[in-house]
N, C-alpha and C positions, 0 to 999 in steps of 0.2 A: 642982887646980883646972880645968886645961889638961883634964883625962880626964873631968871633969863636963862640960864645957863640949861636948867631941865626944860624948859620951853623949848629950845634950841634942840637938846637932845630927842624929845620927844618928836619934834616934826621931822628931826634926819629921819628915825625911824619909821613914820609913816611913808616918807617917800622911796623910803629901800623896798618897803613892803609893796607898795603900787607899783615900783618898778618890778617886783618880783612877778607880783600877778597880771603883768599889762605883757609880759615877755611872751609869756605859754602863746597868748595870743596874738601878737605880732607873728611868733614861729606858725604860727596853722595860716593866719592871714597869707604867708609866704608862700606857705605849700598850695595852697588853694591858686594863688596867682601863677605860680610858676605849672600848675597842673592845667590849668587852664592854656596857657602859652605853649605847652606840649600837646596838649588835646588836639585831635584833628576837627578839620570846622564843622559847625552844625550845618544841616541841608534844609532851607527853608522850605515849606509845603503851604502853597499860598492856598488858600480857600476862600471863596466869594459869599457874601450872606445877603437876600434878598429879604425884607422885612418892612414895616411900615413903621418909617425911622420916626415921624414926629407924635407917635400916638404912644399913651402910658402903656398900652399891649407890644409897641415895639422894643420902646425902653427895659421893660422886663426881659423880654426876650431876649434883647443884646447883653442886659448884662448876664443873666442866664448861661450864654453862650461863651463869654470871655471867661465868668468862674469855671466854667468846665473846663476851656483850654488850659488854663492856670492850674487847677487840681490836679489835670493827667499829669503835667509838667513836674508839679509839685511831687507828686507819687513816684515819676520815672526821672530823674533827674539826669541819668546817663543815655538819654536818648541821644540817636546820631540824628532825629529831626526835629524838626519845628515847626508847628501847625500856626499860619499869621491868618487871622482873620480881616477880611475885605469887605466892609459895610456897606449896602446900596438900597435907595429907599424905590420901594414896590409903588409908593404915592397912592395909600390907601387902595390897594388892591385895583390898579389898574394894570389891565393886560398886557397894552401896551407900553405901560413905564417899566414892569417887570421884564418885559423882551428886552428895551432897549437895554436894563442896568443888566440883563444875563451876556447881550453880547459888547456892553464896553467892558466888564469884570474878563470875558476870554479875550477881545481881541486887543484891550492896552494894560490889565493887569498880568493876564496870560494865568489866570486861577486854572489850578489840577482839580480842582472840585467845587460844585456849587450846594449852598445849604439854601430850602426855600424854592418858590414863595409859599406866602401862609397859605394861600388857597386852590382847590383844585381847577380853578378856572386858570389863574395865571401861570401853576405850573404845568398844565397840558401843553403851552406855547413856549415855556422854557424847556421843557424836556425834548422835546424835538432839536432845539438851537443846542443842546449839552449831546445829543446823539449824533448831531451834524459834524459837531469838532471832537468827538470822541473824550467830553467832559461828564464824568458821573454828576450826575443831579440826586442830590438826598433831602428826602421832605420827611417831616416830621408831623405837618399839618393835612398835607392832601389826601386823604381818605377817600374820596370818589373811588368805587370799583371800577369806574369809565377808564381811567390810569391803571395801566396795567403794565407791570415790569417786563410781561414778555410779549409784548408789543413794541415796545420802546426796551432795548437791552439794556440803556444808560441811565435810567430810571430805577431809584434805590427808597423804598418807602418804609421810613424809619420809625414807622405808626401801624397803627390796626386798621386794617381794610374795612369798610363799611358794612362790607357785605357779611362780615362775621358778625353782625350785631343782630342780623336777622333770626338767627337760631336763639336767642335769647329773648327776643321779644314773641316770636313766637310759641315759647317754653311759659310766659306768664300768660298769654290768652289762654293753654292747652289748661294753667294751673287751675282757673277759672272757670273753665268748659264754655269757653265761648267761640263760636262758631264762623262770625262773621265780622268784619271790622273795614272800616273806611278806613283810606291812608290819605295825608295831608301832609305834604311836601314841598321844600324849596323848589322852586322852579329855577335850576341850576345844575350843573354837572353832579356838584354834589349831592342834591336832594335826589335827583332822578335816578341816578344809579346804581341805589338798594333797592328801587322795586323788584326785579326780577328774584333776586335772591329773596328778598322778604316774600313775594306770592308762594314760589316753591318750600319755603319755611313754613307757611300757614298749611301750606295743604298738606305738609307731612304728619300735621296732627291734625287734620281732618278739619280744618277754617278755611277760609277764603276773603279775598278781597272784593267787598260790593263797590266801591268806588274808590276813585284814585282822583284828588283834587290837589292842582299845583298853584302854590299862593308864590308869585313874583314877587322877588327880593323887595323892590320898591312900591309894592301894593300901595293905596292908598287908605284911609279906614273906611271908606265908601266901599270899596273893593274888597276888602276883607269883611265887611259885613255881609256880602252881597254873598260871599264864598259859606259865612258862616250858617247864613241861613237856608243854605240850599245842601248842608249837611245837616240842618237841623228837622231839615223836611223828609228825612231816611228814617227808617224802620229801626236802623243799628247804633245803639249808644256808644261803640268802641271807636275809640278816634285814634291811630298810630300815629303821632306826628314825629319829623323827620325833618328838623331844619336847625340851621344856626339860632346862635343867640339873640341876635339882637332882631331876626325876624319874628323868633319865637317870642320873643317880649311882649311885642307889639301884637302878635295874632290873640293872646292870651288873654291880653287886656279888653281886647273887641269882645272876647270870646264870656269874659264875667259881665261886660256890661249887656250881651244879651242873654243872659241867663241860664248860658251852657258849661258854666261852672258849678251848675246844683246838682240835687241829688237825682242819682238815675245815670249822669254821664261818665265815660270813664275814658282819660287821656293817660295813654303809654308813649311816651317819648324817650326816642334814643339819644346817645351820648350828648348832642350838640346842647341837650339844655342841662342837663346832670353835670356834665363835665364844666361849666360855665356859670354854673350858680353864683360865681363871686362876682359877674360882669351886669348881673340885674339887681336894679334898684329895689328897695324896699317896696316901694308899691307895686312894681313887677313880682315879684316873691307874693305878694300877697294874694296876688290874682292867681296865680298857680297851684294853690291848697288842695290838696289831695291828688296831684300829679304824680304818678308812677313813672321814674327815668332809669336808664341806665347809665352805667359810666365804668369805663377801665378800672380795674381792681389793682390799687399800690399798697404795699405792703410798710406800713409804717415801721421803718428798721431806722437802727442807730444813725445810719449812713444819709439817709433822709431828713431825720430832725435836724442831725448837724448842717445838713445843706440848707433847709428850710430856713434857720434861724442865719446862718451867714449871709442869705442872697436877701434876707428883708432888710440885715444890718447895711450891708453893700449898697443895698437899695436907697435907703436913708441916708447915706455918706455922698455916693455918687450925685444923687438926685432929690437934693432936698427939697424941690418944688414938689413933687409926686408925694403927696400927703395920703395916696391909697394905697398903700403896704397891704398886700392878700398874701394867702398862703398860695403856694405853687399849686398848678395841677397838673394834670397826669401829660399833656402836651409840653410843659416844661420840663419836665422829668425827659422825655423821651427826646427834644432837643440837649438836653446835656448827655444822654448817651450817645446821640449821635457826633456829636463831637469826638469824644472819647473814641468811637469808633473808626472815624477818619484817622485820629492821632494814631490809633494803634495798628491801622491797617496801613499807614503809610510808613511805619517803622520797619514791621512786618517785609514788607514791599520793597522797603529801600530806596525810595523815590529821591530821586534827586531835585535840580534845579528844573523848572519847568522848561519844558523844550517843544515847540510848536511846530508843525510844519505848513509852509505855505501850498495850498492845493496850485497846482500847474494846470488851470482852464484859461479860457478866454477870458476876455477882459472882462473884471467885475464890473457890476452896476449900481449894488449896495455893498453896506458894509458886510451882509450875511454870505457873500461871497467873497469876502478878503480873510475872515474865517479860516484859519489854519486848525491843523487836528492834531490833538493832543498826543505826543510820544508817550507818556508816562498814564494816560487816562485807563487803557487796558487792565495796566498791572493792578493800580491803584483800585481799579473795580472787582477784581477778582479777589484781591486779597479784603475787601470791605466784605463782601459778600461771605468769606470764610471765616470772619472775625467773629468770635463768640466771647462773654464775660458778663458778670453780674454787675447790669448797671442799677439807676435808681429805682426805675419804674420796673424793676424785675431781669427775666433771663435776657440776655441779650443777643438772639439768635434770630439770622433770616433763612427763609426757607421759600423760594421762587421769587428772589428778591423782594421780600416785604415781611415785616414783623410777624409773628407769629399770636395768635387769638390769646390774651390772657384772660384769667378771671373776671367776670363782669360783677358787679355790684349793683346791687337793685334797691333803688333807694325810693324813700314817699319822701314829696315835698310836704312839710307841715311847720308850720310858725316862721319862723327866718330860715331853715333851711333845708336840707335833706336830712333823712331819718332811713339807716341803712335796716332793710326789711328781709332781708337775703342776698344769694351770691347763685352765679351761673357759671360752670365749668363745663368745659366740653367732653368731659368722662362723665360728672355726676348730674350733669344737666341743674334744675332747679333745688338747691338745699337752702337751709337758715344759717348755716355756716359752713367755714371751708375746712372742720375736722374730716379726716377720711373715714370715718368711724360715724359719721353723723348719717341717723335715719331719717331723719325728717325732711321728703322730699317737699314740704309747701314753703310759703312766704310765711311773713310773721304776719299779726294784726295791721291790715291796711286799713288809714282815713279816708274813705274815696271822697270826692266834691260832695260837698252838702250835707257832710258828715252821715248816711246811713247809717242805722244798726248792722244791716247784713248788706251781703254783696249784691250789688246791682246786677240783673239777670243779661244786660247788655245789648237789649233791644225796648222796641217801646212797641206797645200793641198797635196804637194810633200817634203818628208823629204829629198828628194836629190837635188828639187832646178830645175831637170828638167820638162818637161810638162807631164803631167801624161797618162800612156797608156793607150787607150781605144782598147779591141779587139772587132773584132765584126764579127758574123758570114759569112761565103760566103756559099750564096743559089745559087741554080738551078732554082729556081723558086719561085713564088710570091714573084718577087721584089720589089712588093709596098713596102713593109715592109720594105727590104732591100737590096740594089744593090751595089755590090762590083766594077764593072762596070770593064774594061781594063785598063790596064798601059799606062798613057800617055807617051809621048815623054820626058818629064822631070823624069818619073821614078815613079812617084806618079799615086794612081787610084782614080776615081773620084765617090768615096761612098754616096751614096743618098738612100732615102726611107722616108717611114714615122716614121720608128724610130730615124733615123738620126735627121731628123728635130726637133722630141720633144725633143731629149736630147741639140741639140743647144737652143733652143729655153728653158730651164730649164738652161741652164748654163749662159744664160745672165740674167734671174731673179735672180740670187744668188746673197747674198750680199758682196761678194769678188769677184775678179776675178780668176780666173782658166783657167790654161793653159792647154792643150791637144790634142793628136794626135790621128788618128784611124788608125789600125792595123789590116790587114784581118789575120783572122785564118782559115787557109785551111783544117781542117779536123773536122767542123762542120758539115756538113752534114752527118756523119757517126754518131754521137751524140755530144749533145749539151752539155754534161755531161763532157766531155772531154774540151767543150770551159770555162765552169764553171771553172775547175780545175784549170786552169791559172789564176785566181784571190787567190784561195786559198792558193797555190801552190808559189804566190808573182811573179808571170812570168807576170803579168799586173795588170795593178792599179784598171780599171774597165771594166766591159762588158756590151757593148749595142748593143741590138737586141732583135730581139721577143722571147727571153730567158723566160719562164714560171716560175710564183713563186710555189714550191712547198716544203715539209715539209724535206725532204729527201737533196736537196740543202740547204736548211737553214743550214743545221747543220754544214755544213762548209764554208758559206760567208754569208754576208747582202744585201736584196733586199730590195730597194725603196716603196712605195706603188706602186701600179698597175696603169699604163695609158692606159689599154685598158679594154676589158669586158672581163669577166671570164666564164669559163666552158667549156666543149667538148662533142660533141654529133654529130650524124651520119647525113651524106645527101643520099638520094637514087633517084631512076628513078621513074618517074610516067608515066602513062597510062591514055588514055581514057577510060569511062566507058559509054555504051550506054545500058540503062536498058530498053527490050520491054515487061517485066511482066506485063500480064494483072492484076495483085495483088500492082500494083506499089500504088495505091490510100492509102493500107494499111501502107505503109513505113514513112511515115510520124511522125507518133506514134508509140511508142514502146508496146512492149508485155503489159507491166504493167502499162501504160497509157491508152490501150482502155479497160483493165478489170478494173481500177479502172473508169472511167469514166459511164460505164455500172453501174458498182456497186451504184454511186450516181444517176444515172437516176433514178432505181429502188427504190431508197431510198427515193427521193425527191418525186415522186408521190405515193409512197407508205404515207409519212407524210401529204401528202397534203389531200390524200382520209380520212384520219383518223380524220382528222380536220373537213373536210367538210360532210362527210356524213350523219351528224345526221342530219344538221341544211340546206342541199342544195341538191334540187331534181335533180340536174344536178349529183351528185355522189351517187344516188342511182338507184335499178335495178336490175335485176338478176346476180346471182355470175358470171356469166360469163361476161356479160356487165360491173360491174363492175372492173374485174381484168382487161379488156380491158381497161378501163377509167383511169385506173392507170397508165398502157405503155404508152397510147395513150398520154394523157395528160405530162407526163414527154416529152417522146421522140419530142412530136409536140413544144417542147421551142426550140431547133435547129433553127429552120427556124421560131420562136415565131407567130407560127399560131393559138395557142391555144386560144379557144373561151369561154370556160368556164367561168361562172362569178364566183367568188370568195365571201363568205360571211363573212368569219372570217380574223380580221388582223393578225391572227397569220400565217395562210396558206399566206395572201398577203405579208408578209415580208419574208416568205420561200421563196416565188417565187421570190421576186426582188432579191434578193443574188443571187439564182441561175440562174436566167437569167442576172445577171453583170459573174457570172464564164462562161455559156456557149458565151457570147461574146468575150471574151477572149480567151477561149480555140477553138472555130471556125474562129479565125482569125488568130490565131497563127498555124492551120491545115492549114487554106487556103495559107496562105505564104509559108511554108514550102513545100505545095503540088506542087505549082506553082512554085518554084525555083530546085524542082527537074525534072521538066517535062521542062523548059525552059533555065536552065544556062548548060553551058557543064561542065562535072565534068570529074574532073583528080583525079585518086587515086595513090596513092603510090605502089608501087609493093610490100614492107614489111614496115610493122609499127613497129615491134616491136625486138628484141634482140633475144629475146625467139625462135621466128618464123626465123632466120638466122640460132641458131644453131642446130635447128629441123630440117631443111632442107642440112644443111650440106653444105652452100655457103660461098664462099669465100668473104672476106673484104680485103679493102685498107686503107692504112695511109699515111703520108706522112712520108718522110725520116729524121732521126735524132729525130722526136719527142718522148715525154719521154711516151707517154700510151702506147706505145707497151708492156709494163708489165703489164699493166691492161688489155688491151684486153687479153694478155696470160691468165690470172687469170679468167676471162669472159669465158672461153673456145674453142677461136679461135687460139690456139697454131697448129701450122703445116696448116690453111688455109689463111693466110694472104700475101698479098702483098703491095710493097711500092711504092710509086709514088712521084714524085716532082712537077709535072706542074698542071695547071688547066685543061690544055689543055687533060692530062692525064687523070684526074680526070673523065673528060669529057667521054673519048673514054672508058673508063676501065667500068662505070658505063651502057654505050649504048650496048656495047656489052655483059654485063652480064655474073655473075658466071661459067655458061654454056660453054659460048663461052672465054674463057678466059681468062674475064674479074673478075669484083665484083660486090656485088649484092648492097653493100653500102659502101661510105668511113667514117673513122672516123675521126675526126680530130675538132681542137679546134676555139670555134664560129667564132672570125676574119678570120679566112682563109675560112672557111665554109660561110660567109657571101659575100667575096669577091669573092668565086668561083660563088655562085649565082647571084651576080650581072653583070657577065659576061654570065653566061649562065641561062638568066630566063626562058627561056620554056624547060621543060623535067623534070627537077631535084626540089627537094624540102628537106627539113630538117625535117627529124621526129624524134620520140622518145625521152626519156628524157634527161635533160642538165644536164651533171656527173660536179660537182660543182669545179672552182680549181680558183688559185688568179689572173690569168691574167699575163699579161706580167710588167716585171720591167727591174731596171737596177742592177747590179751588183757590188757590194764592198764589201773589205775586212769585217771581223767580227772586228766590235767595233768600224769600221770607221764612224768617226763624221761628214762625210757628208750626211751620210744618212738619217739625221734627215733634213738637210738642203734642199736637194734636194726632199725630199717627200712635204716640205714645198712649194716648187718652183712648182713640180706638182701641187700643190692644187691650186695654185695662177693663174697660165696658163690654167687650167679648167675652171675657172670661168671668164674667159675672150673668147671673139671672135676667138682668136689664133689656138687655139684646133680645133674648127670646121673647121676653113679653111683649116691646116694640112689635117683633115681628108677629108677634099672636094678635096683636091690636088690630092690626092693620090688614094681615093675610089670611087671619083664622088658624085655624089648627093645622100644623103640617101633617101632610098624607090625607087630608079629608077626603079627596078623592080617590079609595084605594082601588074601585070597582073598574076605573080608567086602564091601568095599568096591566090588570089581569087578563082584559078581555082579548087584548089582542093575542093572536092564535099561537099555538106552542111551535117551536121550529123541529125537523127530524132531527136524530142522531146522527153522526158524523162518525168517519174513522178515526178522528183526533181524539174523541172521547175516550177513546177506548185503546188507543195507540200501543199503553204501555203494557196492558194485558195481552195483545198478541203478540208483543215484542216477548213478555215473560214463558208464553206456552215456545212460543217457537224454539226458545233457547234451549228449552228444557227439552221437547222433543228433538231435536238435533242434536244435544249432549249426549242423551241415553243413546240416539241411532249409532253415532262415532264409536260410543262405549262400549257397543255388542258388538260393531263390525271389526272393531279392533280386537278383544277377545275372539271371534268369532277366526279371523286370517291366523290369530296366533295358534291357537287349540288345534286348528286345524292344518297347519302349514306342510307337515309330511303326508297327509291323504291330496291336501291338493296340489302339493307335488308331482304324488303320483300319477293322478287325476291328469295332470297335465303332459307329463309325459308320454302318458297314455293314449293320449289324444292327439299329441303332435305326431308321433311316430306312427299311429293308426294309420292303414290303408284306406279305412273308409272314412265319409264325414268330408264336408266339402268347404271353403272359404281360407282366407289366409292362418295361420299360426296364432295371431290373435285373437281370431274369432274364433278359431277350437280353445284357445285357453278360457276365453269368456263361457265357452258354453259347459267345459269341464267343471268350473267352477259353478256356475248355475245348477250343472247336473248333480252335486257335490252335496251343493245348498239345499237343495230340495230333499235331501234324504233326511230321515229321520236322527234326531241325536239319540244313538244308543246309550251315550251316560247319561241322557235325561234321567232324572228322577221320576218321572210319570212316565217316561216308557219302559223303565225299568220294572217298575210294581206291575205294567202290564206282563212282559214277558217274563215275571216269575209266576205271575198265575196261569200264562199261558202252559207254561214249563210243568206246573202242577197239576192241570188238567187236563193234559195231552194236546190239546188244541185250543186255539185261542177264540175257534168258534163254536166252540163245546159248550159256552159258557156267557158269552155275552149277545148281545144284539147286533144283529149287521150294521154296519153303518157306512156312509157313503164309499161305493166303490164295493162293498160286497153283494153286490146284487148279482153277481154271476153265484152261478150253484157249483161251485167247485169244492166243496165241503164234504161230501162223501166221501167214505173209507173204499180203498182200493190196493189190493196186493199191489207192492209196488208200482203204484200209478201216482196219479194227481190230487191224492187225498190232504185236506186240509190244508190247499195253497191255491192263491189266485194266480193264474197263468200271467207270464209275464207282459205279453201281448196286451193284457187288459190293466196291469200296472202302467203301461208306457201311458203316459197322455192323462192321468190323474193330477197333475201339478201343471200352476203356469208354467214351470222351469223343464218340464218335461217332453215337450213336444218334441220328436227329431231328432232325440238325443240318446236312444239307444243303440247299442254297439252289436255288428254281427256276433259276438261269441254270446251274448245275451239272448238273440231270436235263436240261436244252434243250442242253446243249452235246454235241453229236455231231461237229460237224466236228472231226478231229485231221489236222494238216499231218503229211506224211511225216518222219523225222528228217533233220535237217542233217548234212551230215560235219563231223569235228570240226573241220577247219580252215575251214571259212567261220561257224562260230560265233563272234561275238567273245564275250570271259570274262564282261564285265558282263549280258550275255544268257544267257550259261549259267547264272550263278550266279542270277538270278532268276526262271529260270522253272521250277523244279521248287516244287511244290506240292501239289496232289492225288495227281498221279502219282507222286512221292516216297513217297506213303504207302502206294501200294499195292506196290511194290519195281520199279516201270516206267521204265526211262529216256525214255519218251516224253515229250515238253513239251506243255502244254496251248494 
């Protein structure tokens, strides 16, 4: 009984405790229900989704989209809008089915946005339907650059544009210095859209696309084999693959069967391979061993791990029949972020229930004509474009209507899947990791197809595996360059020559072995153009010989850098010149130099006379005496026989510079005249092309040369003769144009030098050198061997080996020295001495200006007095300016009493009583007026004799001078004041007398 009471008591207590615990829950539920009843209604945002509903891929994408919507509203429970997903089937990528689904969603469901469809081809049509109805179309999988949000504004790409992959692909090729690649792409909008961007990116790193091969999505195995055989026949071994996983799997399987996944081959794939690695079968993965691919990098955050785990659990729960549960890819993360972007944009824009306006047009013919225009589409589009958040795939931010490029992950397919070997970012390029301070700008070790120990060079010397066919020209002359020789007993030819030795040595320097064989080309003597065409038509792999690099040939083939001198010119015969002219002494100097020298002789003498005339007795006298002195003094410097003593430092400096110029001029003249009189002179018969054209002479050329059209353009058409050997050259030049030969031979510099080395006497090279690029080896366009061979030529040029080869075939350089010196010397021109004449002219002019400036400054008072007297005087003719100039000239003609030279003479005269008592009479002293007479003219030359003894003294005497006949006797030195003595000599000083006026 007691036990029962205890049990009832315990049961009652448990019930009470349960009710106590249940009450708060019931109260909370009541609050929630009340809040929901009082909350405003939630606006529904209808979003259509177009995908492949019946496929495992469609199931996985549908699950991911549904989870995205649920996660958003679980994180934002108070949202005023709610996205409703309406799914439609695209019927396995059918374009019409996708378009029909879009029309159905817009017309019947009145969706406000559309997600999808899966492929770029489907999206291209759906986007135009959405733009017509102002319904935004958001695609996370249509990555083709052909779809542009700029051209279709209601298209939003929530994935990365395929053109962004071009830069990382080019960076991978640049990391291994591969400069050529063949592009293999899927023949669809997805595949072809990347080509322009890829070509630009490769060009930016110095590489190029050598071939573009389109692979149809439905190509059979036979078609794939044909395409692969074509690729295998190319020299390049770097292949860039851009195709989706379903085509890529079949393509690599056929490449494996044809042996193109072996050593030496390089396959670089875009994200169409690495992103969908989970969709390849193990057999397909095995065929792709060594392939390098890209995929968008997604950081493995906690949110990503959580979603991946929930996604796989949800997929197993909702679709137990799907046993292939795989890890989510970047596309699935982009799809997840797309739903979040629409939900956030709808909430931000406050999009209400859908409203479509029916267009008022003519009678509709199809369902497209019946589609209305969404009233909320434009607002929703603006909100989506401005939405930013941190999504599963990284930062969600749209620029120009598409997602910005993330970092790309570079993977190497090994074993069962990809292995990360590096990363690419727009800021840093290729790196081994994403650390900001990472200094490793290379990829990690990559295992290439065939597992080679070192990185493949990216091309093959011979795609067929046979030795390279090297065509060589067959020449009848100048065999030092190339000699085919005769057929031996074994059936081969002994091919030798300078070009052959050069090519053999270059091949030895190459960083890889090259197998080749020489094949003579018999028709090369007619034209080397046919020989070059052997390479462009793929009949030969290489052409080796004396083939000149020209612009027209480079349009069809590629040349290495030249290994000989460049240019072409002409060689002519020379003739001895024996000059018997009595005027040969005039030939060393040109006419311009003779005239310039004469002018400077006169100018220098004039400058010295101007400076010395007032202070030096040597430069005074009658006008004719002074004119003669000017020329005598200047020309006497030729033999340095001038004896006149110079008093002024200005004139001394002028003469020093002039004597230096005369020394160089006379030395050069003597050397040139000696050469003309003693050295045997050979003059070319022709010196200019214009002379050949004017005389109508015939010219010669080497058969097969490229310069024939150039000579015809110069005007020699119909007057040209071809030759093949150096002996024929010499014979034709010796005969001359009038005797069945030629007046000149035009050929390239190497041939002309070889000819002149054999015929030293009688011929010379004249005229201008017309530039060309020399001889080079010929390769097909785009051949990767060109760069390596050019580097090998440079390496060979830096060694003694090239000089040894030249010496072997052409002899010692400069062996014919007499020929160059036999051609006569040229006369000296003004250009050779222009600097000297400039120096002496500047110095003489400067000294003259300094003297004149000093003269006018010191004599300014006397010049003013002379001007006033000349202008106010009653006598004299001419204008005031003429009389002023005469007064200046008269004053200049007087001796300078302040000169040290004349002061010394005056002092001696004063001490001796008369100037003529103790000195030998000079010019002007011939009149016997030096006798003594009381009160007469003893010791003084009459004024009439003084006038006319200077160039400036003609007709400048005044009436007062002619009437001045009273002369006082000379005072003693002790009685004359110094001031009176200094100013008392004017006209008397001119005549050389000590008598004051």
